[in-house]
FIRO-868219 format. One line per 4 residues: their letters; for each residue z negated, y, x of C-alpha. Coordinates in Angstrom, 3 decimals, always signed. Layout:
N
a) Z,Y,X ~ ...;
This chain:
574
xxxx) -84.620,-19.299,-23.680 ~ -81.078,-18.370,-22.658 ~ -80.475,-21.928,-21.439 ~ -81.726,-23.279,-24.768;
xxxx) -79.344,-21.017,-26.708 ~ -76.476,-22.049,-24.440 ~ -77.369,-25.701,-24.874 ~ -77.447,-25.342,-28.675;
xxxx) -74.083,-23.557,-28.554 ~ -72.572,-26.384,-26.494 ~ -73.936,-29.008,-28.875 ~ -72.647,-27.117,-31.915;
xxxx) -69.242,-26.640,-30.301 ~ -68.977,-30.327,-29.430 ~ -70.010,-31.151,-32.985 ~ -67.328,-28.800,-34.376;
xxxx) -64.614,-30.328,-32.177 ~ -65.748,-33.829,-33.123 ~ -65.644,-32.947,-36.844 ~ -62.166,-31.427,-36.461;
xxxx) -60.800,-34.502,-34.669 ~ -62.389,-36.934,-37.152 ~ -61.100,-35.033,-40.203 ~ -57.663,-34.488,-38.647;
xxxx) -57.395,-38.195,-37.812 ~ -58.417,-39.375,-41.289 ~ -56.141,-36.978,-43.157 ~ -53.263,-37.538,-40.691;
xxxx) -53.615,-41.266,-41.325 ~ -53.461,-40.661,-45.087 ~ -50.424,-38.378,-44.594 ~ -48.737,-41.131,-42.597;
xxxx) -49.386,-43.653,-45.356 ~ -47.536,-41.362,-47.763 ~ -44.869,-40.645,-45.093 ~ -45.757,-36.960,-44.860;
xxxx) -45.584,-34.788,-41.702 ~ -48.781,-34.756,-39.635 ~ -48.784,-30.946,-39.400 ~ -49.422,-30.756,-43.140;
xxxx) -52.367,-33.147,-42.725 ~ -53.876,-31.019,-39.957 ~ -53.620,-27.828,-42.034 ~ -55.215,-29.607,-45.012;
xxxx) -58.054,-30.793,-42.729 ~ -58.669,-27.152,-41.752 ~ -58.758,-26.067,-45.409 ~ -61.330,-28.763,-46.189;
xxxx) -63.479,-27.816,-43.194 ~ -63.181,-24.062,-43.756 ~ -65.183,-21.466,-45.658 ~ -63.404,-22.131,-48.977;
xxxx) -64.609,-25.759,-49.203 ~ -67.115,-27.738,-47.090 ~ -67.941,-24.986,-44.532 ~ -68.614,-27.522,-41.759;
xxxx) -67.333,-25.465,-38.794 ~ -69.979,-23.115,-37.359 ~ -68.273,-21.753,-34.218 ~ -64.983,-20.604,-35.720;
xxxx) -64.389,-17.895,-33.100 ~ -64.531,-20.432,-30.254 ~ -62.277,-22.816,-32.206 ~ -59.788,-19.966,-32.677;
xxxx) -59.924,-19.339,-28.910 ~ -59.138,-23.028,-28.273 ~ -56.274,-22.766,-30.763 ~ -54.750,-20.076,-28.505;
xxxx) -54.545,-22.746,-25.798 ~ -52.856,-24.959,-28.401 ~ -50.195,-22.289,-28.967 ~ -49.699,-21.990,-25.201;
xxxx) -49.222,-25.734,-24.766 ~ -46.807,-25.884,-27.724 ~ -44.565,-23.225,-26.247 ~ -44.957,-24.570,-22.701;
xxxx) -43.605,-27.861,-24.008 ~ -40.737,-26.110,-25.827 ~ -39.881,-24.292,-22.583 ~ -39.890,-27.588,-20.655;
xxxx) -37.302,-28.968,-23.086 ~ -35.124,-25.848,-22.870 ~ -33.041,-26.206,-19.728 ~ -31.081,-22.918,-19.601;
xxxx) -28.049,-24.803,-18.273 ~ -27.780,-26.374,-21.720 ~ -27.148,-22.950,-23.241 ~ -23.605,-23.263,-21.898;
xxxx) -23.210,-26.514,-23.832 ~ -24.415,-25.380,-27.267 ~ -21.240,-23.439,-27.834 ~ -20.175,-20.350,-29.690;
xxxx) -21.273,-21.780,-33.038 ~ -24.918,-22.101,-31.964 ~ -25.111,-18.525,-30.709 ~ -23.027,-16.717,-33.327;
xxxx) -24.101,-19.036,-36.154 ~ -27.796,-18.501,-35.413 ~ -27.448,-14.713,-35.303 ~ -25.538,-14.707,-38.612;
xxxx) -28.025,-17.075,-40.266 ~ -31.160,-15.290,-39.056 ~ -29.818,-11.819,-39.959 ~ -28.590,-12.808,-43.446;
xxxx) -31.763,-14.795,-44.232 ~ -33.885,-11.855,-43.044 ~ -31.927,-9.348,-45.155 ~ -32.068,-11.541,-48.274;
xxxx) -35.825,-12.051,-47.923 ~ -36.435,-8.384,-47.061 ~ -34.506,-7.202,-50.154 ~ -36.426,-9.605,-52.433;
xxxx) -39.817,-8.596,-50.982 ~ -39.091,-4.890,-51.370 ~ -38.190,-5.565,-55.030 ~ -41.659,-7.106,-55.384;
xxxx) -43.140,-3.844,-54.080 ~ -44.220,-5.073,-50.641 ~ -44.648,-2.588,-47.775 ~ -41.694,-2.534,-45.374;
xxxx) -43.677,-3.578,-42.251 ~ -45.260,-6.562,-44.023 ~ -41.918,-7.421,-45.653 ~ -40.266,-7.368,-42.204;
xxxx) -42.806,-9.805,-40.744 ~ -42.591,-12.199,-43.711 ~ -38.772,-12.011,-43.708 ~ -38.741,-12.999,-40.033;
xxxx) -41.172,-15.819,-40.723 ~ -38.923,-17.513,-43.320 ~ -35.750,-17.074,-41.219 ~ -36.670,-19.800,-38.704;
xxxx) -36.774,-23.602,-39.009 ~ -38.957,-26.252,-37.392 ~ -37.650,-27.794,-34.165 ~ -40.349,-30.486,-33.996;
xxxx) -39.867,-31.604,-37.617 ~ -36.059,-31.751,-37.363 ~ -36.101,-33.621,-34.041 ~ -38.631,-36.086,-35.478;
xxxx) -36.481,-36.712,-38.571 ~ -33.299,-37.289,-36.560 ~ -35.126,-39.481,-34.019 ~ -36.764,-41.628,-36.701;
xxxx) -33.349,-42.171,-38.334 ~ -31.700,-42.843,-34.931 ~ -29.300,-39.940,-35.601 ~ -30.138,-37.747,-32.606;
xxxx) -26.577,-38.013,-31.210 ~ -24.665,-37.378,-34.445 ~ -22.551,-34.267,-35.061 ~ -24.978,-33.014,-37.732;
xxxx) -27.956,-33.311,-35.358 ~ -26.105,-31.505,-32.568 ~ -25.216,-28.660,-34.945 ~ -28.821,-28.407,-36.162;
xxxx) -30.378,-28.629,-32.685 ~ -27.954,-26.031,-31.305 ~ -29.103,-23.573,-33.992 ~ -32.767,-24.434,-33.390;
xxxx) -32.415,-23.838,-29.655 ~ -31.167,-20.306,-30.245 ~ -33.787,-19.727,-32.956 ~ -36.559,-20.614,-30.512;
xxxx) -35.247,-18.053,-28.021 ~ -35.249,-15.362,-30.717 ~ -38.800,-16.371,-31.760 ~ -40.028,-15.856,-28.200;
xxxx) -38.520,-12.360,-28.087 ~ -40.175,-11.525,-31.406 ~ -43.523,-12.849,-30.178 ~ -43.168,-10.660,-27.123;
xxxx) -42.664,-7.630,-29.367 ~ -45.325,-8.397,-31.961 ~ -47.983,-9.251,-29.373 ~ -47.640,-5.892,-27.589;
xxxx) -47.793,-3.494,-30.507 ~ -49.486,-2.753,-33.792 ~ -46.409,-0.975,-35.124 ~ -42.733,-1.762,-34.601;
xxxx) -40.671,+1.186,-33.306 ~ -37.550,+1.629,-31.171 ~ -39.707,+2.667,-28.206 ~ -42.040,-0.326,-28.559;
xxxx) -39.071,-2.671,-28.827 ~ -37.454,-1.166,-25.708 ~ -40.705,-1.286,-23.712 ~ -41.347,-4.897,-24.683;
xxxx) -37.752,-5.791,-23.870 ~ -37.887,-4.439,-20.297 ~ -41.306,-5.948,-19.632 ~ -39.983,-9.270,-20.894;
xxxx) -36.900,-9.020,-18.672 ~ -39.142,-8.456,-15.635 ~ -41.276,-11.539,-16.326 ~ -38.198,-13.593,-17.222;
xxxx) -36.519,-12.604,-13.929 ~ -39.673,-13.653,-12.066 ~ -39.572,-17.033,-13.805 ~ -35.910,-17.556,-12.842;
xxxx) -36.604,-16.571,-9.224 ~ -39.519,-18.990,-8.962 ~ -37.440,-21.710,-10.626 ~ -34.578,-21.434,-8.143;
xxxx) -36.390,-20.583,-4.886 ~ -40.046,-21.674,-4.915 ~ -40.568,-24.480,-7.435 ~ -37.960,-27.015,-6.177;
xxxx) -39.778,-27.328,-2.814 ~ -43.264,-26.991,-4.260 ~ -42.784,-29.678,-6.915 ~ -40.931,-31.958,-4.471;
xxxx) -44.041,-31.915,-2.257 ~ -46.281,-32.726,-5.238 ~ -44.027,-35.341,-6.891 ~ -45.295,-38.259,-4.792;
xxxx) -48.675,-38.000,-6.497 ~ -48.945,-38.159,-10.278 ~ -52.144,-36.103,-10.378 ~ -50.703,-33.375,-8.153;
xxxx) -47.552,-32.815,-10.203 ~ -49.656,-32.656,-13.394 ~ -52.097,-30.142,-11.863 ~ -49.255,-28.055,-10.441;
xxxx) -47.572,-27.926,-13.862 ~ -50.796,-26.807,-15.551 ~ -51.389,-24.245,-12.797 ~ -47.908,-22.813,-13.370;
xxxx) -48.542,-22.632,-17.116 ~ -51.849,-20.772,-16.763 ~ -50.603,-18.394,-14.033 ~ -47.630,-17.303,-16.145;
xxxx) -49.902,-17.005,-19.210 ~ -52.240,-14.732,-17.221 ~ -49.323,-12.581,-16.001 ~ -48.006,-12.276,-19.566;
xxxx) -51.451,-11.263,-20.846 ~ -51.710,-8.650,-18.063 ~ -48.450,-7.065,-19.252 ~ -49.716,-7.071,-22.830;
xxxx) -47.830,-10.115,-24.109 ~ -49.218,-13.165,-25.892 ~ -50.278,-15.976,-23.548 ~ -47.837,-18.157,-25.499;
xxxx) -44.934,-16.097,-24.120 ~ -46.129,-16.691,-20.562 ~ -46.528,-20.407,-21.220 ~ -42.976,-20.574,-22.594;
xxxx) -41.577,-18.852,-19.488 ~ -43.551,-21.271,-17.304 ~ -41.900,-24.161,-19.136 ~ -38.444,-22.593,-18.689;
xxxx) -39.036,-22.170,-14.950 ~ -39.867,-25.883,-14.556 ~ -37.245,-27.256,-16.992 ~ -34.288,-27.332,-14.529;
xxxx) -36.249,-29.465,-12.039 ~ -35.554,-33.191,-11.871 ~ -39.270,-33.785,-12.522 ~ -39.358,-31.979,-15.880;
xxxx) -38.936,-35.067,-18.086 ~ -41.819,-36.810,-16.376 ~ -43.938,-33.669,-16.685 ~ -43.192,-33.543,-20.420;
xxxx) -44.560,-37.052,-20.824 ~ -47.749,-36.202,-18.919 ~ -48.307,-32.893,-20.727 ~ -47.616,-34.228,-24.225;
xxxx) -51.108,-35.763,-24.872 ~ -52.749,-32.440,-23.911 ~ -50.248,-30.573,-26.072 ~ -50.934,-32.871,-29.024;
xxxx) -54.715,-32.429,-28.700 ~ -54.726,-28.626,-28.508 ~ -51.903,-28.311,-31.056 ~ -54.048,-30.310,-33.489;
xxxx) -56.848,-27.776,-32.970 ~ -54.333,-24.971,-33.570 ~ -52.988,-26.356,-36.853 ~ -56.501,-27.141,-38.094;
xxxx) -57.532,-23.577,-37.221 ~ -54.704,-22.288,-39.422 ~ -56.256,-24.135,-42.347 ~ -59.663,-22.700,-41.426;
xxxx) -58.253,-19.174,-41.782 ~ -56.700,-19.726,-45.205 ~ -58.195,-17.628,-47.997 ~ -57.034,-18.367,-51.524;
xxxx) -58.799,-15.361,-53.040 ~ -56.220,-12.746,-53.900 ~ -53.268,-15.105,-53.528 ~ -52.772,-15.236,-57.306;
xxxx) -50.905,-11.924,-57.066 ~ -48.503,-13.492,-54.565 ~ -47.525,-16.590,-56.559 ~ -44.144,-15.150,-57.612;
xxxx) -43.431,-14.125,-54.004 ~ -44.319,-17.665,-52.898 ~ -41.813,-19.258,-55.303 ~ -39.106,-16.746,-54.388;
xxxx) -39.554,-17.344,-50.629 ~ -39.724,-21.125,-51.111 ~ -36.432,-21.101,-53.039 ~ -34.867,-18.974,-50.305;
xxxx) -36.043,-21.425,-47.616 ~ -35.117,-24.732,-49.267 ~ -31.962,-23.654,-51.151 ~ -30.450,-20.395,-49.829;
xxxx) -30.994,-21.023,-46.084 ~ -29.571,-24.615,-46.068 ~ -26.521,-23.516,-48.094 ~ -26.012,-20.558,-45.769;
xxxx) -26.138,-22.772,-42.651 ~ -23.768,-25.321,-44.213 ~ -21.347,-22.520,-45.161 ~ -21.418,-21.055,-41.638;
xxxx) -20.736,-24.499,-40.132 ~ -17.798,-25.019,-42.530 ~ -16.341,-21.614,-41.630 ~ -16.529,-22.609,-37.963;
xxxx) -14.325,-25.604,-38.745 ~ -16.877,-28.417,-38.868 ~ -16.456,-31.259,-41.345 ~ -18.163,-31.073,-44.727;
xxxx) -20.526,-34.029,-44.365 ~ -21.930,-32.926,-41.012 ~ -22.228,-29.286,-42.156 ~ -24.184,-30.287,-45.268;
xxxx) -26.562,-32.611,-43.379 ~ -27.196,-29.975,-40.690 ~ -27.876,-27.278,-43.297 ~ -30.363,-29.225,-45.410;
xxxx) -32.178,-30.570,-42.344 ~ -33.160,-26.925,-41.610 ~ -34.604,-26.181,-45.069 ~ -38.198,-25.465,-43.944;
xxxx) -40.280,-22.771,-42.223 ~ -40.922,-23.219,-38.497 ~ -44.322,-24.069,-37.051 ~ -43.584,-21.250,-34.606;
xxxx) -43.462,-18.903,-37.585 ~ -47.142,-19.769,-37.896 ~ -47.626,-18.429,-34.387 ~ -45.814,-15.208,-35.377;
xxxx) -48.094,-14.964,-38.415 ~ -51.227,-15.640,-36.344 ~ -50.301,-12.970,-33.770 ~ -49.327,-10.491,-36.515;
xxxx) -52.683,-11.109,-38.266 ~ -54.687,-10.537,-35.075 ~ -52.763,-7.291,-34.450 ~ -53.308,-6.053,-37.997;
xxxx) -49.623,-6.108,-38.954 ~ -50.337,-8.389,-41.941 ~ -53.414,-9.198,-44.002 ~ -55.158,-12.525,-44.605;
xxxx) -53.348,-13.025,-47.953 ~ -49.896,-12.874,-46.304 ~ -51.137,-15.147,-43.519 ~ -52.372,-17.689,-46.075;
xxxx) -49.063,-17.396,-47.925 ~ -47.226,-18.179,-44.667 ~ -49.326,-21.276,-44.009 ~ -48.694,-22.490,-47.559;
xxxx) -44.927,-21.874,-47.218 ~ -44.814,-23.863,-43.974 ~ -46.772,-26.792,-45.409 ~ -44.842,-27.016,-48.694;
xxxx) -41.393,-26.512,-47.144 ~ -42.007,-29.196,-44.488 ~ -43.010,-31.650,-47.225 ~ -39.977,-30.771,-49.384;
xxxx) -37.653,-31.306,-46.398 ~ -38.658,-34.957,-46.213 ~ -37.727,-35.454,-49.877 ~ -34.584,-33.271,-49.719;
xxxx) -33.110,-35.335,-46.886 ~ -33.703,-38.550,-48.830 ~ -31.343,-37.284,-51.544 ~ -29.030,-35.345,-49.225;
xxxx) -26.154,-37.669,-50.139 ~ -26.512,-36.749,-53.821 ~ -26.748,-33.050,-52.902 ~ -23.540,-33.416,-50.895;
xxxx) -21.749,-35.014,-53.871 ~ -23.001,-32.260,-56.182 ~ -21.796,-29.523,-53.811 ~ -18.566,-31.224,-52.694;
xxxx) -16.469,-28.833,-54.800 ~ -18.085,-25.799,-53.180 ~ -17.719,-27.310,-49.702 ~ -14.061,-28.072,-50.403;
xxxx) -13.436,-24.492,-51.524 ~ -15.019,-23.034,-48.343 ~ -13.039,-25.413,-46.122 ~ -9.823,-24.444,-47.923;
xxxx) -10.316,-20.830,-46.815 ~ -9.621,-21.793,-43.212 ~ -6.011,-21.376,-41.954 ~ -5.012,-24.927,-41.084;
xxxx) -7.774,-25.280,-38.571 ~ -8.549,-28.693,-37.143 ~ -11.870,-30.133,-38.135 ~ -14.275,-30.784,-35.308;
xxxx) -14.941,-34.424,-36.034 ~ -17.691,-36.725,-34.874 ~ -17.301,-38.009,-31.338 ~ -18.617,-41.503,-30.878;
xxxx) -20.515,-42.004,-27.662 ~ -19.379,-44.752,-25.322 ~ -22.065,-47.259,-24.494 ~ -23.582,-47.194,-21.012;
xxxx) -23.491,-50.544,-19.279 ~ -26.913,-50.609,-17.620 ~ -30.153,-48.622,-17.266 ~ -31.997,-49.730,-14.107;
xxxx) -35.720,-48.956,-13.703 ~ -36.829,-49.067,-10.051 ~ -34.474,-49.040,-7.067 ~ -36.478,-50.304,-4.099;
xxxx) -35.530,-53.608,-2.459 ~ -34.752,-55.788,-5.490 ~ -33.503,-52.777,-7.438 ~ -31.206,-51.875,-4.543;
xxxx) -29.809,-55.409,-4.622 ~ -29.073,-55.080,-8.329 ~ -27.509,-51.641,-7.828 ~ -25.219,-53.024,-5.108;
xxxx) -24.135,-55.821,-7.464 ~ -23.579,-53.430,-10.388 ~ -21.505,-51.063,-8.241 ~ -19.283,-53.916,-7.023;
xxxx) -18.802,-54.957,-10.645 ~ -17.867,-51.319,-11.468 ~ -20.605,-51.001,-14.077 ~ -21.743,-47.625,-15.461;
xxxx) -25.401,-47.402,-14.338 ~ -28.272,-44.956,-14.829 ~ -31.096,-45.466,-12.281 ~ -34.644,-44.285,-13.058;
xxxx) -37.244,-44.238,-10.275 ~ -40.634,-42.560,-9.764 ~ -40.213,-42.091,-5.991 ~ -38.789,-38.578,-5.363;
xxxx) -37.400,-39.527,-1.918 ~ -35.535,-42.465,-3.410 ~ -34.099,-40.266,-6.145 ~ -32.887,-37.794,-3.508;
xxxx) -31.217,-40.654,-1.597 ~ -29.532,-41.873,-4.772 ~ -28.297,-38.351,-5.510 ~ -26.758,-38.162,-2.016;
xxxx) -24.998,-41.451,-2.792 ~ -23.633,-39.906,-6.016 ~ -25.599,-42.390,-8.141 ~ -26.473,-41.243,-11.671;
xxxx) -30.288,-41.121,-11.639 ~ -33.474,-39.676,-13.147 ~ -36.938,-39.102,-11.707 ~ -39.664,-40.615,-13.874;
xxxx) -41.922,-43.513,-14.848 ~ -40.992,-46.420,-17.099 ~ -44.184,-45.887,-19.137 ~ -43.334,-42.236,-19.886;
xxxx) -41.994,-41.911,-23.438 ~ -40.033,-38.732,-22.631 ~ -38.150,-40.615,-19.909 ~ -37.368,-43.480,-22.298;
xxxx) -36.125,-40.980,-24.915 ~ -33.730,-39.324,-22.467 ~ -32.525,-42.591,-20.938 ~ -30.345,-43.221,-24.002;
xxxx) -31.547,-46.802,-24.471 ~ -30.049,-46.969,-27.983 ~ -26.651,-46.619,-26.356 ~ -27.117,-49.124,-23.508;
xxxx) -25.952,-52.735,-23.242 ~ -28.508,-53.891,-20.626 ~ -31.913,-52.591,-19.524 ~ -33.029,-53.986,-16.162;
xxxx) -36.526,-53.323,-14.797 ~ -37.605,-54.259,-11.264 ~ -41.000,-52.626,-11.823 ~ -43.692,-55.206,-11.014;
xxxx) -46.421,-53.803,-13.308 ~ -46.420,-56.010,-16.393 ~ -48.096,-53.345,-18.592 ~ -45.286,-50.880,-17.849;
xxxx) -42.627,-53.465,-18.702 ~ -44.436,-54.356,-21.926 ~ -44.536,-50.654,-22.868 ~ -40.769,-50.364,-22.340;
xxxx) -40.018,-53.581,-24.263 ~ -42.199,-52.515,-27.210 ~ -40.504,-49.090,-27.237 ~ -37.069,-50.739,-27.544;
xxxx) -38.131,-53.378,-30.077 ~ -39.941,-50.891,-32.347 ~ -36.739,-48.862,-32.604 ~ -34.561,-51.972,-33.046;
xxxx) -32.133,-50.980,-30.296 ~ -29.310,-53.448,-29.715 ~ -29.774,-53.887,-25.969 ~ -30.535,-56.854,-23.690;
xxxx) -33.739,-56.603,-21.626 ~ -34.162,-58.113,-18.114 ~ -37.498,-57.602,-16.335 ~ -39.414,-58.822,-13.268;
xxxx) -42.797,-60.580,-13.211 ~ -45.045,-61.740,-10.360 ~ -46.579,-64.736,-12.118 ~ -45.575,-67.335,-14.666;
xxxx) -48.190,-66.267,-17.262 ~ -46.883,-62.688,-17.035 ~ -43.355,-63.949,-17.585 ~ -44.480,-65.761,-20.719;
xxxx) -46.157,-62.585,-22.029 ~ -42.933,-60.645,-21.439 ~ -40.878,-63.310,-23.217 ~ -43.311,-63.159,-26.151;
xxxx) -42.868,-59.353,-26.284 ~ -39.088,-59.721,-26.575 ~ -37.609,-59.816,-23.054 ~ -34.248,-61.592,-22.894;
xxxx) -34.729,-62.809,-19.313 ~ -37.634,-62.592,-16.846 ~ -37.089,-62.869,-13.085 ~ -39.914,-64.389,-11.033;
xxxx) -38.949,-63.433,-7.432 ~ -40.607,-66.265,-5.497 ~ -39.042,-68.888,-7.762 ~ -35.613,-67.237,-7.585;
xxxx) -35.961,-66.867,-3.782 ~ -36.600,-70.603,-3.383 ~ -33.563,-71.472,-5.500 ~ -31.404,-69.000,-3.554;
xxxx) -32.535,-70.369,-0.174 ~ -31.664,-73.887,-1.259 ~ -28.110,-72.719,-2.137 ~ -27.686,-70.877,+1.209;
xxxx) -28.848,-73.886,+3.251 ~ -26.337,-76.091,+1.458 ~ -23.564,-73.578,+2.262 ~ -24.528,-73.539,+5.967;
xxxx) -23.555,-77.182,+6.253 ~ -19.963,-76.387,+5.208 ~ -18.665,-75.393,+8.669 ~ -18.512,-72.531,+11.179;
xxxx) -16.235,-70.236,+9.113 ~ -18.568,-70.522,+6.133 ~ -21.569,-69.724,+8.331 ~ -19.779,-66.662,+9.790;
xxxx) -18.910,-65.351,+6.316 ~ -22.480,-65.837,+5.072 ~ -23.753,-64.110,+8.213 ~ -21.501,-61.045,+7.743;
xxxx) -22.409,-60.831,+4.057 ~ -26.080,-61.019,+4.996 ~ -25.760,-58.233,+7.612 ~ -23.954,-55.928,+5.130;
xxxx) -26.538,-56.698,+2.483 ~ -29.491,-56.096,+4.859 ~ -28.035,-52.777,+6.035 ~ -27.713,-51.625,+2.417;
xxxx) -31.292,-52.606,+1.621 ~ -32.538,-51.138,+4.907 ~ -31.104,-47.784,+3.865 ~ -33.547,-47.783,+0.967;
xxxx) -36.461,-49.576,+2.599 ~ -36.636,-47.813,+5.973 ~ -35.216,-44.346,+5.365 ~ -37.228,-43.752,+2.226;
xx) -40.984,-43.125,+2.272 ~ -43.163,-45.303,+0.077;
């Protein structure tokens, strides 16, 4: 009997997951057709599947448990992207500007909510929720517009980086208490410091050697990353924190490693799957009954998010000496509520700090503000023209300060994928020609050798999207791949062509039919080694007939060349 019940539960759970994925896919596809963010589609799918509409999900408690894993993976991924060394690079503006923005936005929202008669604890939570903006949405917008390296994007991403750190601290506090007091804040703070210190210690002492041993095997480095995530999540839960906090600290501890970009690429499909479950589960929990009393609060908070907060950020950037155009674009790119605010709301709901009506209001604010951001940025130029007088007035308040203008990035000469044998030959040639080269290789021993040679390099695979993102291909004159797997080269070529990057592509193929496929995909030149080798041998033989001095020179060149290649081929495993 027990086995039968368990079997029915498994079937029902599989059915629920299948329904969620099918609905999420269909509605996400529709959202894409109308150029809307996928998160909004996932939330809408949850509303349709939930108790207020079709009531198709039977095992909601288990789905909510799976959504907790989604939160963990989301924050693990954020931690992986947050190398603490970069905190030194974000500058005074990012730190001070974020604190000013978050505090003033919180106070404005808190004052408004108290005027509406809301309880102070609930008002505090909702005020925090609207103070933060969406990292994933902003990064996606800048990436899609190929503006990730502009001054406005750097200003926005600097603020978002600091916001995410503050969010994690707040999650730590909210997840450990049902009431916010000075004592609870202090206790949470010291517990958090202890776990954070553990993460830093592991990152600097244990993980470099551990991950270096696992890096030779793709499966091992993936399993080790997941193990780290779940161990830190368990430790966080033991100390009374949300598992999401532990997952974030796990990501931070791995982020400084040279393998982190490759890990991001491997983790991302898992993150996307569980995050989809999480966002759908938010829709499942929405209850529209009783929200009629909150309609005025909704409009007030929405206006604060899409008008007050962007203007505040733009004003802060102007007062820090940044130019008007960049300040305006940065400000209005942040005119939405963060998806991590949803996590704050979910944790606050489970701890009884807010009710279901406020939770539903939060979900609605996130969905609507994300949608409005897409439209706001389309008319940002008109908004800038309309506000140019105000921007000019704010800039005039500064005492002859120099504007921090856009710095144009200098193009890299070459990105080289693969540095074994043929790749080493190319690298030798590029170095002699004094070309600026970035080498990307999946062999950790080879990367270590390149680092000892002071060669600019990354660990990772050519078919890993995170690696391609960080390679800066939009700012590269030539991309050269000595990777022999045609599927990997096709992936890289399609990535470049889809984004219309102005870069020349040179790849290697084993066979003629593969070369033709690569040419069809958009490669500028395909090297077929055995054909090139035959042509090269013919040239060398002709040179050998030109006398003893010529032979001696060719011999010495050959010895130097072989010694260089031998350094890679013999001294490096694999």
